[in-house]
N, C-alpha and C positions, 0 to 999 in steps of 0.2 A: 371394751369388755372382752376378756378371753373366753374361748369356747369351753364350757364346763365339762364337756364330754371328751376332751383331749386325753388320750391314753396316758396314764401316769400322773395326771394333774387333776385335782378337784374330784369329780365324780367318775367312777368307773362302773360300767354296766357289764355284768357277767351272767352267763347262763350256768345253772347248776341243777343237779337232780334234787328232788324232794327227799327229805329224810323220813324214816319210819315215824318219828315223833311228830312230824308235820302233817303226815298223810291224814286226810279226812277233816282237817281243820281249815278255818278261813285264812286266806292270805294275810289278813290283818293280825292274826295271831303269831305270825312269824317274826323273829327278831330282825331279819333283813327287810328292807323295803321291797315289796313285790311290785314289779312294773307290768309283768305279763305272766300268764300260766299257759304252758304248751302241753297239750294232750294229744297224743297220736299225730305229732308233727303239725298240729293246727293250733 
């Protein structure tokens, strides 16, 4: 089985800022799958 986290193949995990529309909502309400939330570098 190939590694699903190999860059460019299968699943890519990226870090991005929250948008104004997403602020204050549950991560489940986002269109993207949320793996982690970083606040204040934590």
